[in-house]
C-alpha positions as CSV (number, residue, x, y, z in Angstrom):
1,M,-14.9,-0.6,24.5
2,K,-11.5,-0.1,23.1
3,K,-11.2,1.6,19.8
4,I,-8.5,1.0,17.1
5,L,-8.5,3.1,13.9
6,I,-6.4,1.5,11.0
7,Q,-5.8,3.7,7.9
8,Y,-4.1,2.5,4.8
9,F,-3.4,2.9,0.9
10,S,-3.2,-0.4,-1.2
11,G,-3.0,-0.7,-5.0
12,T,-3.5,-4.5,-5.5
13,G,-5.0,-5.4,-2.1
14,N,-1.9,-6.4,0.2
15,S,-2.1,-3.7,2.7
16,L,-5.9,-4.0,2.9
17,Y,-5.3,-7.7,3.7
18,V,-3.0,-6.9,6.6
19,C,-5.8,-4.4,8.0
20,E,-8.5,-7.1,7.7
21,N,-6.4,-9.4,9.7
22,I,-5.8,-7.0,12.6
23,S,-9.4,-6.1,12.4
24,E,-10.6,-9.5,12.7
25,Y,-8.4,-10.5,15.6
26,F,-9.2,-7.4,17.7
27,S,-12.7,-7.5,16.9
28,S,-13.0,-11.1,18.3
29,K,-11.6,-9.6,21.5
30,N,-14.5,-7.1,21.8
31,Y,-12.6,-4.0,20.3
32,S,-14.1,-1.7,18.0
33,V,-12.0,-1.5,14.9
34,K,-12.5,0.7,12.0
35,I,-10.6,0.3,8.7
36,E,-10.4,3.7,6.5
37,C,-8.7,3.9,3.2
38,I,-6.9,7.3,2.9
39,V,-8.4,8.0,-0.6
40,N,-11.7,8.0,0.5
41,E,-13.4,11.3,1.1
42,A,-14.6,10.7,4.5
43,V,-11.3,9.5,5.9
44,S,-10.4,10.8,9.3
45,Y,-7.8,13.4,9.8
46,C,-8.8,14.8,13.2
47,I,-7.9,11.5,15.3
48,E,-9.7,11.3,18.5
49,D,-11.5,8.8,21.0
50,V,-9.4,6.0,19.9
51,E,-6.8,4.2,22.0
52,C,-4.7,2.8,19.2
53,F,-4.0,4.2,15.6
54,G,-2.3,2.4,12.8
55,I,-0.9,3.2,9.3
56,V,-0.6,0.4,6.7
57,F,1.1,1.0,3.4
58,P,2.9,-0.7,0.6
59,V,6.9,0.0,0.1
60,Y,7.6,1.8,-3.2
61,A,11.2,1.8,-3.8
62,L,12.4,1.4,-0.4
63,D,10.1,4.4,0.9
64,M,6.3,4.7,1.7
65,P,4.1,5.9,-1.3
66,R,4.1,9.8,-1.5
67,I,0.4,9.7,-0.8
68,I,1.0,8.2,2.6
69,R,3.5,10.8,3.4
70,K,1.1,13.7,2.4
71,H,-1.5,11.9,4.4
72,L,0.3,11.6,7.7
73,K,1.5,15.3,7.5
74,L,-2.2,16.1,7.6
75,L,-3.4,14.1,10.7
76,K,-4.3,15.9,13.8
77,P,-4.5,13.7,16.8
78,Q,-6.4,15.4,19.8
79,Q,-4.1,13.7,22.4
80,K,-1.0,11.2,22.5
81,I,-2.1,8.2,21.0
82,S,-0.3,4.7,20.6
83,A,0.4,3.8,17.1
84,F,1.8,1.2,14.8
85,A,3.1,1.4,11.3
86,I,3.2,-1.7,8.9
87,A,4.7,-1.8,5.6
88,T,4.2,-4.5,3.0
89,M,7.0,-5.5,0.6
90,G,7.7,-7.8,-2.2
91,A,11.0,-9.3,-0.9
92,P,12.6,-9.7,2.7
93,D,14.4,-6.5,4.1
94,E,13.1,-4.2,1.1
95,E,11.3,-1.9,3.5
96,G,14.2,0.3,3.3
97,W,13.5,3.6,5.0
98,S,9.8,3.6,4.7
99,L,9.1,2.5,8.4
100,E,11.8,4.9,9.7
101,N,10.2,7.7,7.7
102,A,6.6,6.8,8.7
103,V,7.7,6.8,12.4
104,K,9.3,10.3,12.1
105,L,6.3,11.6,10.6
106,L,3.9,10.0,13.4
107,Q,6.2,11.2,16.2
108,K,6.0,14.8,14.8
109,K,2.2,14.5,15.1
110,N,2.6,13.2,18.7
111,F,1.8,9.7,18.1
112,D,3.5,7.3,20.5
113,V,4.9,4.7,17.9
114,K,5.4,1.3,19.9
115,W,5.2,-1.2,17.0
116,T,6.3,-1.4,13.3
117,E,6.7,-4.4,11.1
118,A,7.4,-5.4,7.6
119,V,5.4,-7.9,5.8
120,V,6.6,-9.9,2.8
121,M,3.5,-10.1,0.2
122,P,3.5,-10.9,-3.3
123,I,5.1,-8.2,-5.5
124,N,2.8,-6.1,-8.1
125,W,5.4,-3.9,-10.0
126,V,5.3,-5.5,-13.4
127,A,7.2,-2.9,-15.3
128,F,10.4,-3.7,-13.4
129,S,9.8,-7.1,-11.7
130,D,7.9,-10.3,-12.4
131,P,5.1,-11.0,-10.2
132,P,4.6,-14.5,-9.0
133,E,2.2,-17.1,-10.5
134,M,-1.0,-17.3,-8.5
135,T,0.1,-20.6,-6.6
136,E,3.4,-19.1,-5.4
137,A,1.5,-15.9,-4.5
138,E,-0.8,-18.0,-2.3
139,Q,2.2,-19.4,-0.5
140,I,3.6,-16.1,0.1
141,I,0.5,-14.8,1.5
142,L,0.1,-17.9,3.9
143,K,3.6,-17.1,5.1
144,S,2.8,-13.6,5.8
145,K,0.3,-14.7,8.6
146,A,3.2,-15.2,11.1
147,S,4.6,-11.7,10.7
148,I,1.2,-10.3,10.9
149,M,0.0,-12.4,13.9
150,G,3.6,-11.2,15.6
151,I,2.6,-7.6,15.5
152,I,-0.8,-8.3,16.6
153,K,0.3,-10.1,19.6
154,S,2.8,-7.5,20.3
155,I,-0.1,-5.0,20.2
156,A,-2.6,-6.9,22.2
157,E,0.0,-7.5,24.9
158,N,1.0,-3.7,24.9
159,R,4.7,-4.9,24.3
160,I,6.8,-2.6,22.2
161,S,8.1,-4.0,19.3
162,R,9.9,-1.9,16.4
163,K,11.6,-3.3,13.4
164,H,15.1,-2.5,13.2
165,F,16.5,-1.0,9.9
166,V,18.3,-3.4,7.7
167,M,20.1,-2.3,4.7
168,P,18.4,-3.6,1.5
169,R,20.0,-6.3,-0.6
170,Y,21.0,-4.0,-3.2
171,G,24.0,-2.3,-1.1
172,R,23.8,1.2,0.0
173,L,24.8,3.0,-3.0
174,N,22.1,1.3,-5.3
175,S,19.6,1.5,-2.4
176,V,20.2,5.5,-2.0
177,M,19.9,5.8,-5.8
178,M,16.7,3.8,-5.8
179,Y,15.3,5.6,-3.1
180,Y,16.1,9.2,-4.4
181,G,15.5,8.2,-8.0
182,F,12.0,7.1,-7.3
183,K,11.2,10.0,-4.7
184,F,12.2,12.7,-7.3
185,G,11.0,10.7,-10.4
186,C,7.6,9.3,-9.3
187,K,6.1,12.5,-10.8
188,Y,7.3,11.6,-14.3
189,L,6.8,7.8,-14.4
190,W,3.3,8.1,-15.2
191,K,4.3,9.3,-18.9
192,G,5.7,5.7,-19.3
193,F,2.2,4.0,-19.0
194,K,0.3,3.3,-22.5
195,T,-2.2,0.8,-23.8
196,T,-1.6,-1.8,-26.6
197,D,-4.0,-2.8,-29.3
198,N,-5.5,-5.4,-27.1
199,C,-7.2,-2.3,-25.1
200,I,-11.3,-2.7,-25.4
201,L,-11.8,0.6,-23.7
202,C,-13.7,-1.3,-21.0
203,G,-13.1,1.5,-18.4
204,K,-12.1,-0.8,-15.6
205,C,-8.7,1.1,-15.0
206,I,-10.4,4.5,-15.1
207,N,-13.2,3.4,-12.6
208,L,-10.8,1.5,-10.2
209,C,-8.0,4.0,-10.2
210,P,-7.6,4.8,-6.5
211,V,-6.4,8.5,-7.4
212,N,-8.3,9.2,-10.4
213,A,-5.2,9.5,-12.3
214,I,-6.6,7.8,-15.6
215,Q,-8.8,9.4,-18.2
216,L,-10.5,8.6,-21.5
217,K,-9.9,11.4,-24.1
218,K,-10.7,10.8,-28.0
219,K,-11.1,7.2,-27.3
220,K,-7.6,7.0,-25.9
221,I,-6.5,5.9,-22.3
222,I,-4.1,8.4,-20.8
223,W,-2.5,8.8,-17.4
224,T,-1.9,12.0,-15.5
225,D,0.7,13.2,-12.8
226,K,-1.9,12.2,-10.0
227,C,-0.4,8.7,-10.5
228,E,0.9,7.0,-7.6
229,Q,2.5,3.9,-9.4
230,C,0.3,1.7,-7.3
231,M,0.2,-0.7,-10.5
232,R,-3.5,-1.5,-9.9
233,C,-4.2,-0.6,-13.5
234,M,-1.6,-2.8,-15.1
235,N,-2.6,-5.7,-12.8
236,I,-6.3,-5.4,-12.9
237,C,-6.7,-4.8,-16.9
238,P,-8.6,-8.1,-18.0
239,E,-6.8,-7.9,-21.6
240,R,-3.3,-7.2,-20.3
241,A,-3.3,-4.0,-22.4
242,I,-1.5,-1.7,-20.0
243,I,2.2,-1.5,-20.2
244,Q,4.8,0.8,-18.6
245,Y,8.2,1.1,-20.4
246,D,7.6,-2.1,-22.1
247,V,11.1,-1.8,-24.0
248,I,12.8,-2.1,-20.3
249,G,10.3,-4.1,-18.5
250,K,8.7,-6.6,-21.0
251,G,5.6,-5.8,-19.1
252,S,3.3,-7.4,-21.5
253,K,4.8,-10.8,-21.1
254,K,4.9,-10.9,-17.4
255,N,2.6,-12.4,-14.6
256,R,-0.3,-10.1,-13.1
257,Y,-1.1,-10.0,-9.4
258,I,-4.2,-8.7,-7.5
259,F,-4.9,-10.1,-3.9
260,P,-7.4,-12.9,-4.6
261,E,-10.3,-11.1,-2.7
262,F,-9.5,-7.8,-4.0
263,I,-12.4,-7.5,-6.0
264,P,-14.1,-4.2,-7.5
265,E,-17.0,-4.5,-4.9
266,K,-14.6,-4.3,-1.8
267,I,-12.4,-1.9,-3.7
268,Q,-15.6,0.5,-4.0
269,K,-16.6,-0.4,-0.4
270,Y,-13.6,1.0,1.2
271,E,-12.5,3.8,-1.3
272,K,-15.8,5.2,-2.5
273,S,-18.5,4.6,0.3
274,T,-19.3,7.2,2.8
275,Y,-18.7,5.9,6.4
């Protein structure tokens, strides 16, 4: 039986949705498919006994999340393995340099990267954008199926399909500024998070943070420099009590987005459970 290993990182469920679509298709074709979240302590670094490896991640300011970059550098494939990389993004042609960078890192580890794709999904970065209403989000998710099925078919047919770089709509100068601004500023952005008086100290943000970047100290929610800017805390807060740079982003007045089936039980299954 052919084996596929897919690893991912996801803040609000978009990347996991892509993984599950791939798994569903290939499982129906009698493949053995395993999905691993990279924050799980049991995640694989020594990659062996698989015919295909995939990495799926969201785009953050035209690049991959730093946690994905760190993870790819730690992988140790035991032989040359066919691989794919998929980025989820909030608007067309906003993958920026994320796929290029992922491919370079995978190739350095001796993966044979045959397939890359960028999939448009609902945006979740509340601070500096406005997530769609749920009805619009559902339409975006429905349209994403075509891109996901496209790369699935390419993998199934062993047909090389690599997405070419497209300059983001912001233009080269603004795109480069965004890319490097986030790359070097990410380690400070956690300082912009805070809670409003609506916070009831339910602990949901603490318990569901994928990187354990949120703590409760003296009855106050605080963030640490572990934060990956995945926006899960802002979007999952039942009271909409979390904001980030609210003077700029007006975050407390904007929509929130979580993939409809990205419930705490599923989060715990992939991120906390031992395989």
